[in-house]
C-alpha positions as CSV (number, residue, x, y, z in Angstrom):
1,X,-5.9,-24.1,17.0
2,X,-2.6,-22.3,16.6
3,X,0.6,-24.1,15.6
4,X,3.7,-23.7,17.7
5,X,6.3,-21.4,16.0
6,X,8.8,-23.7,14.1
7,X,11.8,-21.4,14.1
8,X,12.7,-18.4,16.3
9,X,12.8,-15.5,13.8
10,X,13.8,-11.9,14.5
11,X,11.0,-9.3,14.5
12,X,11.4,-8.3,10.8
13,X,8.7,-5.6,11.2
14,X,10.7,-3.9,13.9
15,X,13.6,-3.4,11.4
16,X,13.7,-0.3,9.4
17,X,13.2,-0.8,5.7
18,X,16.9,-0.5,4.7
19,X,17.9,-3.1,7.4
20,X,15.2,-5.5,6.2
21,X,16.1,-5.0,2.5
22,X,19.7,-5.8,3.3
23,X,18.6,-8.9,5.3
24,X,16.6,-10.2,2.4
25,X,19.3,-9.4,-0.2
26,X,21.9,-11.2,1.9
27,X,19.6,-14.2,2.4
28,X,18.9,-14.6,-1.4
29,X,22.6,-14.1,-2.4
30,X,23.6,-16.8,0.1
31,X,20.9,-19.4,-0.4
32,X,19.2,-19.0,-3.8
33,X,20.5,-21.4,-6.5
34,X,22.3,-19.6,-9.2
35,X,20.9,-22.0,-11.9
36,X,17.4,-20.9,-11.1
37,X,18.0,-17.1,-11.5
38,X,15.6,-15.6,-14.0
39,X,14.3,-19.0,-15.1
40,X,12.3,-18.6,-18.3
41,X,9.3,-20.7,-17.4
42,X,7.1,-21.6,-14.5
43,X,9.2,-23.6,-12.2
44,X,8.2,-27.3,-11.5
45,X,8.5,-29.0,-8.1
46,X,11.6,-30.9,-9.3
47,X,13.3,-27.6,-10.1
48,X,12.6,-25.8,-6.8
49,X,12.1,-28.5,-4.2
50,X,15.5,-27.8,-2.6
51,X,14.9,-24.1,-2.6
52,X,11.4,-24.6,-1.0
53,X,12.9,-26.7,1.7
54,X,15.7,-24.1,2.3
55,X,13.0,-21.5,2.8
56,X,11.1,-23.8,5.1
57,X,14.2,-24.7,7.1
58,X,14.9,-21.0,7.7
59,X,11.3,-20.1,8.4
60,X,11.0,-17.9,5.3
61,X,8.5,-20.0,3.3
62,X,5.3,-18.2,4.4
63,X,5.8,-14.5,4.7
64,X,2.0,-13.9,4.7
65,X,1.3,-16.3,7.6
66,X,1.1,-15.3,11.2
67,X,4.2,-16.2,13.2
68,X,2.2,-18.4,15.5
69,X,1.5,-20.7,12.5
70,X,5.1,-20.8,11.4
71,X,5.1,-17.7,9.1
72,X,7.2,-14.6,9.0
73,X,4.2,-12.3,9.9
74,X,5.4,-9.5,7.6
75,X,3.5,-6.3,7.4
76,X,2.5,-5.0,4.0
77,X,5.5,-2.7,3.6
78,X,8.0,-5.5,4.4
79,X,6.1,-7.8,2.0
80,X,6.7,-5.3,-0.8
81,X,10.4,-5.2,0.0
82,X,10.5,-9.0,-0.1
83,X,8.8,-9.1,-3.5
84,X,11.1,-6.3,-4.9
85,X,14.2,-8.1,-3.8
86,X,12.9,-11.5,-5.2
87,X,12.3,-9.8,-8.5
88,X,15.7,-8.1,-8.5
89,X,17.4,-11.4,-7.8
90,X,15.4,-13.3,-10.4
91,X,13.8,-15.7,-7.9
92,X,11.4,-18.4,-9.3
93,X,8.0,-18.8,-7.8
94,X,7.7,-21.9,-5.8
95,X,4.5,-24.1,-5.9
96,X,2.6,-21.8,-3.5
97,X,-1.1,-22.6,-3.6
98,X,-0.8,-24.2,-0.1
99,X,1.0,-21.1,1.2
100,X,-1.1,-18.2,-0.3
101,X,-4.5,-19.8,-0.8
102,X,-5.5,-23.0,1.1
103,X,-3.3,-22.4,4.1
104,X,-5.0,-19.1,5.0
105,X,-8.4,-20.7,4.2
106,X,-7.7,-23.5,6.7
107,X,-6.6,-21.0,9.3
108,X,-9.9,-19.1,8.8
109,X,-12.5,-21.8,8.3
110,X,-10.8,-25.1,9.2
111,X,-11.3,-27.2,12.2
112,X,-8.6,-27.5,14.9
113,X,-7.8,-31.0,13.6
114,X,-7.4,-29.7,10.0
115,X,-5.1,-26.9,11.2
116,X,-3.0,-29.2,13.2
117,X,-2.7,-31.8,10.4
118,X,-2.4,-29.7,7.2
119,X,-0.6,-26.5,8.1
120,X,2.7,-28.1,9.3
121,X,2.8,-30.4,6.2
122,X,2.5,-27.4,3.9
123,X,5.4,-25.7,5.6
124,X,7.5,-29.0,5.5
125,X,6.9,-29.5,1.8
126,X,5.1,-32.7,2.5
127,X,1.9,-31.4,0.9
128,X,2.0,-29.5,-2.4
129,X,-1.5,-28.2,-3.3
130,X,-3.3,-27.5,-6.6
131,X,-6.6,-25.6,-7.0
132,X,-9.6,-27.5,-8.3
133,X,-12.0,-24.7,-9.3
134,X,-12.4,-24.2,-13.0
135,X,-14.3,-26.7,-15.2
136,X,-14.9,-26.9,-19.0
137,X,-18.2,-25.0,-18.6
138,X,-17.5,-23.2,-15.4
139,X,-14.6,-20.8,-15.6
140,X,-15.5,-17.2,-14.8
141,X,-19.0,-18.4,-14.1
142,X,-17.6,-20.6,-11.4
143,X,-20.9,-21.2,-9.6
144,X,-22.1,-23.3,-12.6
145,X,-19.7,-26.1,-11.7
146,X,-21.0,-29.7,-12.1
147,X,-18.4,-31.8,-10.3
148,X,-20.4,-33.4,-7.5
149,X,-19.8,-35.0,-4.1
150,X,-22.5,-37.5,-2.8
151,X,-22.4,-38.6,0.9
152,X,-21.7,-42.3,1.4
153,X,-21.2,-43.3,5.0
154,X,-18.2,-41.4,6.4
155,X,-17.1,-40.4,2.9
156,X,-18.1,-38.3,-0.1
157,X,-18.0,-39.9,-3.6
158,X,-16.7,-37.4,-6.1
159,X,-17.3,-37.4,-9.8
160,X,-16.5,-34.8,-12.4
161,X,-13.7,-32.8,-14.1
162,X,-11.5,-29.8,-13.4
163,X,-9.4,-27.9,-16.0
164,X,-6.6,-25.3,-16.1
165,X,-5.4,-26.8,-12.8
166,X,-2.0,-25.3,-12.3
167,X,0.9,-27.8,-11.7
168,X,-1.6,-30.5,-10.7
169,X,0.9,-33.1,-11.9
170,X,3.3,-32.0,-9.2
171,X,0.6,-31.7,-6.5
172,X,0.1,-34.2,-3.6
173,X,-3.3,-32.6,-2.8
174,X,-6.1,-30.7,-4.5
175,X,-8.7,-28.5,-2.9
176,X,-12.0,-28.8,-4.7
177,X,-15.3,-26.9,-5.1
178,X,-18.0,-29.6,-5.5
179,X,-21.7,-29.6,-5.8
180,X,-23.3,-31.2,-2.7
181,X,-26.9,-30.0,-3.3
182,X,-28.3,-30.1,-6.8
183,X,-31.7,-28.7,-5.8
184,X,-30.4,-25.5,-4.2
185,X,-29.5,-22.3,-6.1
186,X,-26.2,-22.8,-7.8
187,X,-24.2,-20.8,-5.2
188,X,-26.0,-22.3,-2.3
189,X,-25.3,-26.0,-3.0
190,X,-21.5,-26.0,-3.2
191,X,-18.9,-27.4,-0.7
192,X,-15.1,-27.1,-0.3
193,X,-13.1,-30.4,0.0
194,X,-9.5,-31.2,0.7
195,X,-8.5,-34.2,-1.5
196,X,-5.5,-36.5,-1.7
197,X,-4.3,-36.3,-5.3
198,X,-3.2,-39.9,-5.2
199,X,-6.6,-41.2,-4.2
200,X,-7.9,-44.0,-6.5
201,X,-10.1,-42.7,-9.4
202,X,-8.1,-39.4,-10.0
203,X,-6.5,-39.0,-13.4
204,X,-4.3,-36.0,-14.2
205,X,-3.4,-35.0,-17.8
206,X,-1.0,-32.1,-18.5
207,X,-1.9,-29.5,-21.1
208,X,0.9,-28.0,-23.2
209,X,0.6,-24.2,-23.5
210,X,1.6,-21.9,-26.4
211,X,5.1,-21.4,-25.0
212,X,5.6,-25.2,-25.1
213,X,5.4,-25.8,-21.3
214,X,3.1,-28.1,-19.4
215,X,2.0,-25.7,-16.6
216,X,-1.7,-26.6,-16.6
217,X,-3.6,-29.8,-16.3
218,X,-7.1,-31.3,-16.6
219,X,-8.1,-33.5,-13.7
220,X,-10.8,-36.3,-13.8
221,X,-12.6,-37.7,-10.8
222,X,-14.3,-41.1,-11.1
223,X,-15.9,-42.4,-7.9
224,X,-13.2,-40.8,-5.7
225,X,-13.7,-41.4,-2.0
226,X,-13.0,-38.4,0.1
227,X,-13.5,-38.4,3.9
228,X,-16.2,-36.1,5.1
229,X,-13.7,-34.9,7.7
230,X,-12.0,-33.1,4.8
231,X,-14.9,-30.8,4.4
232,X,-13.9,-27.1,5.2
233,X,-16.4,-24.5,6.4
234,X,-19.5,-26.8,6.6
235,X,-21.8,-28.6,4.1
236,X,-23.1,-26.4,1.4
237,X,-21.0,-23.4,2.7
238,X,-18.3,-23.7,0.0
239,X,-19.3,-20.5,-1.8
240,X,-18.5,-18.5,1.3
241,X,-15.1,-20.2,1.5
242,X,-14.6,-19.9,-2.3
243,X,-15.2,-16.2,-2.2
244,X,-12.7,-15.7,0.6
245,X,-10.1,-17.8,-1.3
246,X,-10.7,-15.8,-4.5
247,X,-10.0,-12.6,-2.6
248,X,-6.7,-14.1,-1.4
249,X,-6.0,-15.2,-5.0
250,X,-6.8,-11.8,-6.4
251,X,-4.4,-10.2,-3.9
252,X,-1.8,-12.7,-5.0
253,X,-2.4,-12.3,-8.7
254,X,-2.6,-8.6,-8.2
255,X,0.9,-8.5,-6.7
256,X,3.4,-6.3,-8.7
257,X,5.7,-9.4,-8.9
258,X,5.0,-10.3,-12.6
259,X,4.9,-6.7,-14.0
260,X,8.0,-5.7,-12.0
261,X,9.9,-8.6,-13.5
262,X,8.8,-7.6,-17.0
263,X,9.7,-4.0,-16.2
264,X,13.1,-5.0,-15.1
265,X,13.8,-7.0,-18.3
266,X,12.4,-4.2,-20.4
267,X,14.8,-1.7,-18.7
268,X,17.8,-3.9,-19.1
269,X,17.1,-4.5,-22.8
270,X,16.3,-0.8,-23.5
271,X,19.5,0.4,-21.8
272,X,21.6,-2.1,-23.9
273,X,19.9,-0.8,-27.0
274,X,20.4,2.9,-26.0
275,X,16.6,3.6,-26.1
276,X,16.7,5.9,-23.1
277,X,18.0,8.5,-25.5
278,X,14.7,8.2,-27.4
279,X,12.1,10.6,-26.0
280,X,9.3,8.5,-27.5
281,X,10.4,5.3,-25.7
282,X,11.1,7.2,-22.5
283,X,7.5,8.5,-22.5
284,X,6.1,4.9,-22.9
285,X,8.5,3.5,-20.3
286,X,7.7,6.2,-17.8
287,X,3.9,5.7,-18.0
288,X,4.3,2.0,-17.4
289,X,6.8,2.5,-14.6
290,X,4.4,4.8,-12.8
291,X,1.5,2.3,-13.4
292,X,3.6,-0.3,-11.6
293,X,4.4,2.1,-8.8
294,X,0.7,2.8,-8.3
295,X,0.0,-0.9,-8.4
296,X,2.5,-1.5,-5.7
297,X,0.8,1.1,-3.5
298,X,-2.6,-0.4,-4.1
299,X,-1.2,-3.9,-3.4
300,X,0.3,-2.7,-0.1
301,X,-3.1,-1.5,1.0
302,X,-4.9,-4.8,0.4
303,X,-2.0,-6.9,1.8
304,X,-2.4,-5.0,5.0
305,X,-6.1,-5.7,5.1
306,X,-5.4,-9.5,4.7
307,X,-2.7,-9.3,7.4
308,X,-5.2,-7.8,9.9
309,X,-7.6,-10.7,9.2
310,X,-10.3,-8.3,7.8
311,X,-12.7,-9.1,5.0
312,X,-11.6,-7.8,1.5
313,X,-14.3,-5.8,-0.2
314,X,-15.4,-6.3,-3.8
315,X,-13.1,-3.4,-4.8
316,X,-10.1,-5.8,-4.7
317,X,-11.1,-6.7,-8.3
318,X,-9.4,-3.5,-9.3
319,X,-6.1,-4.9,-8.2
320,X,-6.4,-7.9,-10.4
321,X,-7.4,-5.8,-13.4
322,X,-4.6,-3.3,-12.9
323,X,-1.9,-5.9,-12.4
324,X,-2.8,-8.1,-15.4
325,X,-3.4,-5.3,-17.9
326,X,-0.2,-3.5,-16.9
327,X,1.7,-6.8,-17.3
328,X,0.3,-7.2,-20.8
329,X,1.2,-3.7,-21.8
330,X,4.7,-4.2,-20.5
331,X,5.2,-7.4,-22.4
332,X,3.9,-5.8,-25.6
333,X,6.5,-3.0,-25.2
334,X,9.2,-5.6,-24.5
335,X,8.3,-7.3,-27.8
336,X,8.4,-4.0,-29.6
337,X,11.8,-3.1,-28.0
338,X,13.3,-6.4,-29.2
339,X,12.4,-5.5,-32.8
340,X,13.2,-8.3,-35.2
341,X,13.9,-10.7,-32.2
342,X,10.3,-10.2,-30.9
343,X,9.1,-13.3,-32.8
344,X,11.8,-15.6,-31.7
345,X,11.0,-18.1,-28.9
346,X,13.3,-19.0,-26.1
347,X,16.3,-17.2,-24.5
348,X,18.2,-14.8,-26.7
349,X,21.3,-12.6,-26.4
350,X,20.2,-9.2,-27.6
351,X,22.8,-6.5,-27.5
352,X,24.6,-8.3,-24.7
353,X,21.5,-8.9,-22.6
354,X,20.1,-12.4,-22.0
355,X,16.3,-12.2,-22.4
356,X,13.3,-14.2,-23.4
357,X,10.8,-11.7,-24.9
358,X,8.2,-14.1,-26.3
359,X,7.4,-16.3,-23.4
360,X,6.4,-13.4,-21.0
361,X,4.2,-12.1,-23.8
362,X,2.5,-15.5,-24.1
363,X,2.0,-15.9,-20.4
364,X,0.6,-12.4,-20.0
365,X,-2.2,-13.1,-22.6
366,X,-3.9,-15.4,-20.1
367,X,-3.5,-13.0,-17.2
368,X,-6.8,-11.2,-18.0
369,X,-8.7,-14.5,-18.1
370,X,-7.5,-16.7,-15.2
371,X,-8.6,-15.8,-11.6
372,X,-11.8,-14.2,-13.1
373,X,-11.6,-12.4,-16.4
374,X,-11.2,-8.7,-16.6
375,X,-14.8,-8.5,-17.9
376,X,-16.1,-10.3,-14.9
377,X,-14.0,-8.1,-12.6
378,X,-15.4,-4.9,-14.2
379,X,-18.9,-6.2,-13.8
380,X,-18.2,-6.8,-10.1
381,X,-16.9,-3.3,-9.7
382,X,-19.8,-1.8,-11.6
383,X,-22.5,-3.7,-9.6
384,X,-21.1,-3.9,-6.0
385,X,-18.8,-0.9,-5.8
386,X,-20.2,1.7,-8.2
387,X,-23.8,0.4,-7.6
388,X,-24.6,0.8,-11.3
389,X,-27.8,-0.8,-12.6
390,X,-27.5,-4.3,-14.1
């Protein structure tokens, strides 16, 4: 089932790159709220609701979605330009789990009824999604999850706990991996459910992070009734769906967006301090800049695979490793460049540049853990790509 196009958009892919870049730049300068430029924390729904709806109203909310489902249908090269211009303008990330994760999954595995019901509500900002994957004892070893769903008439009864659920306190809906067959091998007995976050029996508790922000939550499910019609991909087929979503997630996490932002802030601070006259600093900066250029090239390759609707191979793990470890190295050099201000939290004016050097460093620490740790990603590459013995 394909949705009708919501807004008649120009064929962005037919534009040359300079034309498209000018189009994006003009759009951001006209519509993006000045107060949200270079925001120093993960934006909450209350911060960016108006911006989300502005993007929705102009048909710019889902650049990775096909045009027939209300997206921009951008090719990989145009996606890179969009990301670059968003970073240049200091655009905050909107709550996008519905756009970059569950939306594509519903397009691929959902029923016609699910596509017709959920996709327009994501675009309209009526449904804001959170990801219910990790559990206290099932993070990188996700298949060990213990949250279970037991059939009861037309419903499932869900009991269990999820943790590190990003912005769950802003979400209207949560997509869950649940165990539906306790006797099967752990990957074989898992299903994928779409859950109303306001359903009776759900408790959401924010977790304050090291930077003092409540970005993550723990979520408890106590006898929560979920219609069996909300099952995606079939009973006990959730691991197949989960792997596809994790591939989408790794492409999203592997985007050059975060390291490009850190590189931009590092360059601004270094120029203000005159460090581009220091050959030692220039060497470090150039290595990192080239790392990000290589990352952008690799990201473009995988983004094009996703756009064609093809399966991503296990080698996509390389993208996540590269992006997160480059991000960490950048934030470490940002701290070093700030010198005595590197231990001061919050926004600072350093040599005439407004910058927060400590929060990006804190956020980057978790980058090699969430979405599958670097160790797990390297094991995947070793086993499935390089075919090394276990």
